[in-house]
Structure formats: structure tokens, C-alpha cells
C-alpha positions as CSV (number, residue, x, y, z in Angstrom):
1,M,-2.3,16.0,18.9
2,F,-2.8,12.7,17.1
3,H,-3.3,9.8,19.6
4,P,-3.8,6.5,17.7
5,R,-4.8,4.7,20.9
6,L,-7.7,7.2,21.3
7,R,-8.7,7.1,17.7
8,S,-9.8,3.5,17.6
9,V,-11.1,2.1,14.3
10,R,-14.8,2.8,13.9
11,I,-17.0,-0.3,14.1
12,Y,-19.2,-0.2,11.1
13,G,-22.7,-1.3,11.4
14,M,-26.0,-0.8,9.6
15,K,-25.2,2.5,7.9
16,K,-23.5,2.1,4.5
17,S,-20.0,3.4,3.9
18,I,-19.5,5.9,1.2
19,V,-16.8,5.7,-1.5
20,A,-16.6,8.6,-3.9
21,V,-15.0,8.2,-7.4
22,A,-14.0,10.6,-10.1
23,R,-12.6,9.9,-13.5
24,C,-9.1,11.3,-14.2
25,E,-7.6,10.8,-17.6
26,D,-4.0,11.7,-16.7
27,Y,-1.7,13.5,-14.3
28,S,-2.0,17.0,-15.7
29,P,-2.4,19.4,-12.7
30,D,-5.7,20.8,-13.9
31,R,-7.3,17.4,-14.4
32,V,-6.0,16.0,-11.2
33,G,-7.3,19.1,-9.3
34,K,-10.7,18.9,-10.9
35,S,-11.1,15.2,-10.3
36,L,-10.0,15.6,-6.7
37,D,-12.5,18.4,-6.1
38,D,-15.3,16.4,-7.7
39,M,-14.5,13.4,-5.5
40,L,-14.3,15.5,-2.3
41,E,-17.5,17.2,-3.1
42,L,-19.2,13.9,-3.3
43,L,-17.9,13.0,0.1
44,G,-19.3,16.2,1.6
45,G,-16.1,18.3,1.4
46,L,-12.6,18.0,2.8
47,E,-13.4,20.1,5.9
48,K,-15.8,17.4,7.0
49,F,-12.9,15.0,7.7
50,V,-10.0,17.3,8.7
51,G,-11.6,20.5,10.1
52,R,-9.8,23.8,9.9
53,G,-6.4,24.9,11.2
54,K,-5.2,21.4,12.0
55,K,-1.7,19.8,11.9
56,V,-2.0,17.2,9.2
57,F,0.4,14.4,8.2
58,V,-0.1,13.2,4.6
59,K,1.1,9.6,4.1
60,P,1.8,8.7,0.4
61,N,3.2,5.4,-0.8
62,L,7.0,5.9,-1.3
63,L,8.0,2.3,-1.5
64,L,11.3,2.8,-3.2
65,A,13.4,5.0,-5.5
66,A,11.2,4.8,-8.6
67,K,10.3,7.5,-11.1
68,P,6.6,8.7,-10.9
69,E,5.8,7.2,-14.4
70,E,6.8,3.7,-13.2
71,A,3.6,3.7,-11.1
72,V,5.3,2.3,-8.0
73,T,4.6,5.3,-5.8
74,T,1.9,8.0,-5.2
75,H,2.2,10.5,-8.1
76,P,3.5,13.9,-7.1
77,A,0.6,15.6,-8.9
78,V,-1.9,14.0,-6.7
79,L,0.1,14.8,-3.5
80,I,0.4,18.5,-4.6
81,A,-3.4,18.7,-5.2
82,V,-4.2,17.1,-1.8
83,I,-1.8,19.2,0.2
84,R,-3.0,22.5,-1.4
85,R,-6.6,21.7,-0.5
86,L,-5.6,21.0,3.1
87,Q,-3.7,24.3,3.2
88,D,-6.8,26.1,1.9
89,L,-8.4,24.9,5.2
90,G,-5.5,26.5,7.2
91,A,-3.8,23.2,7.8
92,T,-0.1,22.9,8.6
93,V,1.0,20.0,6.5
94,S,3.9,17.6,6.7
95,F,4.3,14.5,4.5
96,G,6.5,11.5,4.2
97,D,6.9,7.7,4.4
98,L,9.2,5.0,5.6
99,P,10.4,3.4,2.4
100,G,11.1,-0.4,2.3
101,G,14.4,-1.1,4.1
102,F,14.6,2.5,5.1
103,H,17.8,4.3,6.2
104,A,18.9,8.0,6.0
105,G,20.8,7.8,2.7
106,G,18.3,5.5,1.1
107,T,15.3,7.7,2.0
108,R,17.0,10.7,0.4
109,K,17.4,8.7,-2.8
110,V,13.7,7.7,-2.6
111,H,12.6,11.3,-2.1
112,T,14.7,12.5,-5.1
113,A,13.5,9.7,-7.5
114,T,9.9,10.1,-6.6
115,D,10.0,13.9,-7.0
116,M,9.1,14.7,-3.4
117,P,11.4,17.7,-3.1
118,R,9.3,19.3,-5.9
119,V,6.1,18.6,-3.9
120,A,7.7,20.3,-0.9
121,H,8.9,23.3,-2.9
122,E,5.6,23.9,-4.7
123,T,3.4,23.6,-1.6
124,G,5.7,24.7,1.2
125,A,4.7,21.6,3.1
126,E,7.4,19.9,5.2
127,L,8.9,16.7,3.7
128,V,9.8,14.6,6.8
129,S,12.4,11.9,6.9
130,L,10.6,9.9,9.5
131,E,13.5,7.5,10.1
132,K,15.4,10.5,11.7
133,H,12.8,10.7,14.4
134,S,12.8,8.4,17.4
135,F,10.0,5.8,17.6
136,R,7.6,4.9,20.4
137,K,5.8,1.7,21.2
138,L,2.1,1.5,20.5
139,E,0.0,-1.2,21.9
140,I,-2.7,-2.7,19.7
141,P,-5.8,-3.7,21.6
142,G,-7.6,-6.8,20.2
143,A,-4.8,-7.6,17.9
144,K,-4.7,-11.0,16.1
145,K,-1.0,-11.2,15.3
146,L,0.9,-8.0,16.4
147,T,0.3,-7.0,20.0
148,H,2.3,-3.8,19.5
149,I,4.2,-1.8,16.9
150,H,6.6,1.2,16.9
151,I,5.6,4.4,15.2
152,P,7.6,7.7,14.5
153,K,7.2,10.2,17.3
154,H,6.5,12.8,14.6
155,L,3.0,11.5,14.5
156,D,2.5,12.7,18.1
157,E,3.0,16.2,16.7
158,V,0.0,16.1,14.3
159,D,-3.8,16.0,14.7
160,I,-4.8,14.0,11.7
161,I,-3.4,11.6,9.2
162,V,-4.6,11.7,5.6
163,N,-3.7,8.5,3.6
164,V,-2.8,9.0,-0.1
165,C,-2.3,5.5,-1.4
166,K,-1.4,4.0,-4.8
167,L,-3.5,1.2,-6.3
168,K,-1.3,-1.8,-7.3
169,T,-1.2,-5.5,-7.4
170,H,1.0,-7.1,-4.8
171,M,2.9,-10.4,-4.7
172,Q,2.1,-11.1,-1.0
173,T,-1.3,-9.5,-0.6
174,L,-2.6,-9.7,-4.2
175,M,-3.5,-6.0,-4.0
176,T,-2.3,-3.0,-2.1
177,G,-4.4,0.1,-1.5
178,A,-5.5,2.1,1.5
179,V,-5.3,-0.3,4.4
180,K,-1.9,-1.7,3.4
181,N,-0.5,1.8,2.9
182,M,-0.5,2.3,6.7
183,F,2.0,-0.5,7.0
184,G,4.6,2.0,5.8
185,L,4.5,3.9,9.1
186,T,6.0,1.1,11.2
187,A,9.6,0.4,12.2
188,T,11.7,-2.3,10.5
189,T,11.4,-4.7,13.4
190,D,7.6,-4.5,13.1
191,R,7.7,-5.2,9.4
192,V,10.0,-8.2,9.9
193,A,7.6,-9.5,12.6
194,A,4.6,-9.1,10.3
195,H,6.3,-10.8,7.3
196,R,7.2,-13.8,9.4
197,F,3.4,-14.6,9.4
198,A,4.0,-16.1,6.0
199,R,0.6,-17.6,5.3
200,Y,-1.7,-15.4,3.2
201,R,-4.4,-14.7,5.7
202,D,-2.0,-14.6,8.7
203,F,0.0,-11.8,7.1
204,A,-3.3,-10.1,6.2
205,E,-4.3,-10.2,9.9
206,A,-1.0,-8.5,10.8
207,V,-1.6,-5.8,8.3
208,A,-5.1,-5.3,9.7
209,D,-3.6,-5.0,13.2
210,I,-1.4,-2.1,12.0
211,Y,-4.3,-0.3,10.3
212,S,-6.4,-0.7,13.4
213,A,-3.8,1.1,15.5
214,M,-3.6,4.3,13.5
215,P,-6.6,4.7,11.2
216,P,-6.5,7.8,8.9
217,A,-9.2,10.4,8.9
218,L,-9.5,10.1,5.2
219,S,-8.0,7.9,2.5
220,I,-7.5,9.1,-1.1
221,M,-6.5,6.6,-3.8
222,D,-4.3,7.4,-6.7
223,A,-5.6,5.1,-9.4
224,V,-5.0,7.3,-12.4
225,V,-2.2,4.9,-13.4
226,G,-1.9,1.8,-11.3
227,M,0.1,-1.4,-11.5
228,E,-0.7,-4.9,-12.7
229,G,1.3,-8.2,-12.6
230,T,4.2,-8.7,-10.2
231,G,3.5,-5.6,-8.1
232,P,4.1,-3.7,-5.9
233,S,7.3,-2.7,-7.7
234,Q,8.1,-5.0,-10.6
235,G,4.8,-5.0,-12.4
236,K,3.6,-2.9,-15.3
237,P,1.8,0.4,-15.3
238,I,-1.8,0.3,-16.3
239,A,-4.2,3.2,-17.0
240,L,-7.1,2.9,-14.6
241,K,-8.1,6.6,-14.9
242,F,-9.7,7.4,-11.5
243,I,-9.2,9.0,-8.1
244,A,-11.3,7.6,-5.3
245,G,-11.7,8.5,-1.6
246,A,-13.4,7.4,1.6
247,A,-13.3,7.8,5.4
248,D,-13.6,4.0,5.4
249,A,-10.3,2.6,4.0
250,V,-11.7,-1.0,4.0
251,A,-14.6,0.0,1.8
252,L,-12.3,2.0,-0.5
253,D,-10.2,-1.2,-1.0
254,A,-13.2,-3.3,-1.5
255,F,-14.3,-1.0,-4.3
256,A,-10.8,-1.0,-5.8
257,A,-10.5,-4.8,-5.7
258,A,-13.8,-5.0,-7.7
259,A,-12.5,-2.5,-10.2
260,L,-9.4,-4.6,-10.7
261,G,-11.4,-7.7,-11.3
262,F,-10.9,-9.5,-8.1
263,S,-13.8,-11.6,-6.7
264,P,-15.3,-10.9,-3.2
265,G,-13.1,-12.3,-0.5
266,E,-10.0,-12.8,-2.6
267,I,-8.2,-9.8,-1.1
268,A,-7.4,-11.2,2.4
269,V,-6.4,-7.8,3.9
270,T,-9.8,-6.4,3.0
271,D,-11.7,-9.5,4.1
272,C,-9.9,-9.8,7.5
273,A,-10.2,-6.1,8.3
274,G,-13.9,-6.1,7.3
275,R,-14.7,-9.2,9.4
276,R,-13.1,-7.5,12.4
277,G,-15.5,-4.6,12.1
278,M,-12.9,-2.1,10.7
279,G,-15.0,-1.2,7.7
280,A,-17.4,-2.3,5.0
281,Y,-15.9,-5.1,3.0
282,K,-18.9,-6.2,0.9
283,L,-20.1,-4.1,-2.0
284,K,-23.7,-4.4,-0.9
285,D,-22.8,-2.4,2.2
286,I,-21.1,0.4,0.2
287,D,-22.7,3.4,-1.6
288,I,-20.5,4.3,-4.6
289,L,-20.9,7.9,-5.6
290,G,-19.7,9.4,-8.8
291,E,-18.2,7.3,-11.6
292,R,-20.0,3.9,-11.8
293,L,-18.0,0.8,-11.0
294,E,-19.1,-0.9,-14.2
295,N,-17.3,1.9,-16.2
296,L,-14.1,1.3,-14.4
297,R,-13.8,-2.5,-14.1
298,R,-10.6,-4.0,-15.6
299,R,-9.3,-7.5,-15.7
300,V,-5.8,-6.8,-14.7
301,R,-2.9,-9.3,-14.8
302,R,-2.7,-10.9,-11.4
303,P,0.6,-11.4,-9.5
304,S,2.3,-14.7,-10.3
305,S,1.7,-15.7,-6.7
306,A,-2.1,-15.6,-7.0
307,A,-2.6,-19.3,-7.7
308,F,-0.5,-20.4,-4.7
309,L,-2.0,-17.8,-2.3
310,L,-5.6,-18.6,-3.2
311,M,-5.1,-22.4,-3.3
312,P,-7.7,-24.0,-1.0
313,V,-6.3,-25.7,2.1
314,L,-7.8,-29.0,1.0
315,A,-5.6,-28.8,-2.2
316,S,-2.4,-28.5,-0.1
317,P,-0.8,-31.5,-1.7
318,F,-0.7,-29.5,-5.0
319,T,0.7,-26.3,-3.6
320,E,4.2,-27.1,-4.8
321,L,2.8,-27.0,-8.3
322,T,1.9,-23.4,-7.9
323,K,4.7,-22.0,-5.7
324,V,6.6,-19.1,-7.3
325,R,10.0,-18.8,-5.9
326,P,12.4,-15.8,-6.0
327,R,16.0,-16.2,-7.4
328,I,18.8,-13.8,-7.7
329,E,20.2,-13.2,-11.3
330,P,24.0,-12.9,-11.0
331,E,24.3,-10.8,-14.1
332,K,22.1,-8.1,-12.6
333,C,23.1,-8.3,-9.0
334,V,25.4,-5.5,-7.8
335,K,25.8,-7.1,-4.3
336,C,24.2,-4.2,-2.5
337,R,22.8,-6.8,-0.1
338,K,19.6,-4.9,0.4
339,C,17.7,-8.1,-0.2
340,A,19.5,-9.9,2.6
341,E,18.9,-6.8,4.9
342,V,15.1,-6.9,4.4
343,C,14.7,-10.7,4.4
344,P,12.6,-11.6,7.5
345,A,13.7,-15.3,7.3
346,G,17.4,-14.7,6.9
347,A,17.3,-16.8,3.8
348,I,19.7,-14.8,1.6
349,S,23.5,-15.1,1.7
350,F,26.3,-13.7,-0.5
351,D,29.6,-15.0,-1.7
352,E,32.2,-13.1,-3.8
353,K,30.0,-13.4,-7.0
354,T,26.4,-13.0,-6.1
355,G,23.6,-13.6,-3.6
356,R,21.7,-16.9,-3.1
357,I,18.3,-17.7,-1.6
358,N,17.9,-20.8,0.6
359,D,14.6,-22.3,-0.5
360,D,14.4,-24.2,2.7
361,K,14.4,-21.0,4.7
362,C,12.5,-18.8,2.2
363,I,8.9,-18.0,3.4
364,L,7.8,-16.5,0.0
365,C,7.2,-13.0,1.3
366,F,8.8,-11.6,-1.9
367,C,10.4,-8.7,0.0
368,C,13.6,-9.3,-1.9
369,H,11.8,-9.1,-5.2
370,E,9.8,-6.0,-4.1
371,L,12.7,-3.9,-2.9
372,C,15.4,-4.7,-5.5
373,I,15.8,-1.5,-7.5
374,Y,18.1,-3.3,-10.0
375,S,15.4,-6.0,-10.9
376,A,18.0,-8.6,-10.0
377,V,15.5,-10.8,-8.2
378,A,13.6,-12.8,-10.7
379,L,10.7,-15.3,-10.2
380,N,10.8,-19.0,-11.0
381,K,7.4,-19.9,-12.1
382,P,6.2,-23.6,-12.3
383,P,4.6,-24.7,-15.6
384,L,1.2,-24.7,-14.0
385,V,1.5,-21.0,-13.0
386,K,2.7,-20.1,-16.5
387,L,-0.4,-22.0,-18.0
388,I,-2.7,-20.1,-15.6
389,E,-1.3,-16.8,-16.6
390,M,-1.6,-17.6,-20.3
391,V,-5.3,-18.6,-19.8
392,R,-6.1,-15.4,-18.0
393,K,-4.6,-13.1,-20.7
């Protein structure tokens, strides 16, 4: 039985963490399977991390109802390949996620759009609607921001979690990968509490708290096609052409950040988790096996929020010049009110025509922009931000 409190995050010391990387040109089943096998072999084999005959929960990124080709969610071909290899070890596999602003009807739509029923049909694994399970409180020893969270009781029925994340840019964290993916196993109240830590590093510490409470046995990263720009849902797909994996999710994210062209320390989630001993966060402390990092490096388009998030504290008088603000476009808004539902600051209200965002209340978490499936939440970019984006192209 999986007991997060007993599976504390390993404190990494002198021994280097290993990240294994295999090139994967596209999502054809044969290529995905071959790349996954190559990557796992470099790590020493899947059995090393999950054993045999275990109950395994596979956690993909199922953020919202988007088609696989939109690169918002973990691709079904990667999930199928991972689940089949777990089953080859005699594992009983279940899989699922708690999508943004989850509820029963919404989760069904997410499953359908992301092709999860096909994954369940082809593998025989159980697709779990986690929101239908009750939740239990989980204390977080040594937390910086969140002293406790609430997790689905389904996790008490499994032995191991395998994390199958999607590599994307992110408006609030600059990048989302392995560590951030565990955020998706918490209750709505926990997500609201985390997002209220609006400062870049404060929110990163909250994400690290969540990861520390339920570290996966293995993290596998779908980076065959990732996302650049205004991720994690409104950016553009970009071919990155690799699958990577590690027992150390922090190290996996550090490698991924370098592959996307971020400088050391820029991804606060990785930096915070690493400084707290949750994993290797410096490339010098990581052995990269397989495909060379130099062959995979890309200079991806950063989120529009990057200039503001990375603004030094001493430059605070100039932060207004780089603040990107969300706004609702009336012509696209269908008044579903999902944005108001997920807003941790209560900054969104509706009249008979459309929704409006109160800038005085808005904490710039961009949850509204992230979770609007109608692309009705646009971004107001100051001239300086537009100039920075032009220069970086």
C-alpha cells in the first residue's frame, strides 16, 4: 500500500543522479516503444523501480479537454507504452489525474478529448475518475508553505506511483515537468491555497511541498512534442523529439530546463526543490545517459510572464512595465464561469454579457488563462514585454 508519509523524499548527497534520454521522432507506437525501452535500459530496467506484481498508479498530465496533437496533455501513445511495460512485470495498473477545476462531468470530457478511454481499452488498465473518491488529509513535514494537502484515497490502494509528465512552458512557473505534475493529485482547496502564494518563488515552494509529500518511484517525461510560449495550455506545440526518465524528478526537470534553453536557477520549482534536498538541481550533479544534451537544446519561446517573474527584487519599481495581465474577450466568452470558479483571488465576476477581471484583486496566477478551453482569456502585454519577445525570436 502506498504511504506517502513513509516514502519521504530522498535527500540527495554526493552520488550523482541519473537522467536517461532517448530520441523519439514521433508518436508512432513502434518508435515510442523503442525509445521507452532504450531509456529504461539506460536506467537499469523498469523492475529496478517498481518491482514485480505491484499495484501501480500512473499519473499523466490531463490538464484539460485538449486533443493529443495540441500538446497540452501526456500523449496516449506514451501512456500505452508505459502501462504495457508495467503489466509485463505483473503490475495491476490504474491511471488518472485531477484536471484543472475538476468535477465529474468535466473529467469525463477531459478523458474523452485526451483519448484516455482508448488507453484503457488497449491496455486493460483502470481509468480512475479520482474526484469520485473521497480525499484524506496528508501532513507535510518540513513544509515551507503548505502544512498539509488532501489526496484521493485511491492512492492508499496502490503500492507505487509512476509519474508520466508532459514538458511544457508555463505562465506561472515558466516550465512544467515532473515535479509540477504531482500538483495534479491534490484537492481544489489545496490548489487554491497554493496559488494564493502569488510570488514566483513562494508558489514554487508550495509546489515543492506537494512533491515532497508523495514522490513517485519513477518519472517519465513525454517530450516528443512539447509546448512553448504561453503554456501550459495556450502555447504552441514544438517538436522536441525525446523521452526522458529518472528516479530523481528534480534532476529530470533540471535537464529539461537546460534542453529548453533556460539558464540555471531560472526555474524556481526546480531550484527550490533542489535546495531543500529533494533532488539534484545542478547539471554538474547529474549524469545524463543516452542522447546528449547538446543535441537536444532548443531556444523555445518563453511565456509572456517571464520578464515579470524573473525581474530582480531591486528592480521592483519597474515591474509594472513587465506585468502581463489576463483579460476576458467578450466575443469568445460563453459565460461558462469556469474562470471564476478556479480563480483563487475571487477576482472574476460576470454580468449578462461577459466576465470581467478586477485588476486590483488579480494575483497574476493565470489560472483563468490556463483553464479556458474556449481561449476567451487573452493576455494584455505591455510594450516592453512585446519588445523582449521580439528580441528573443
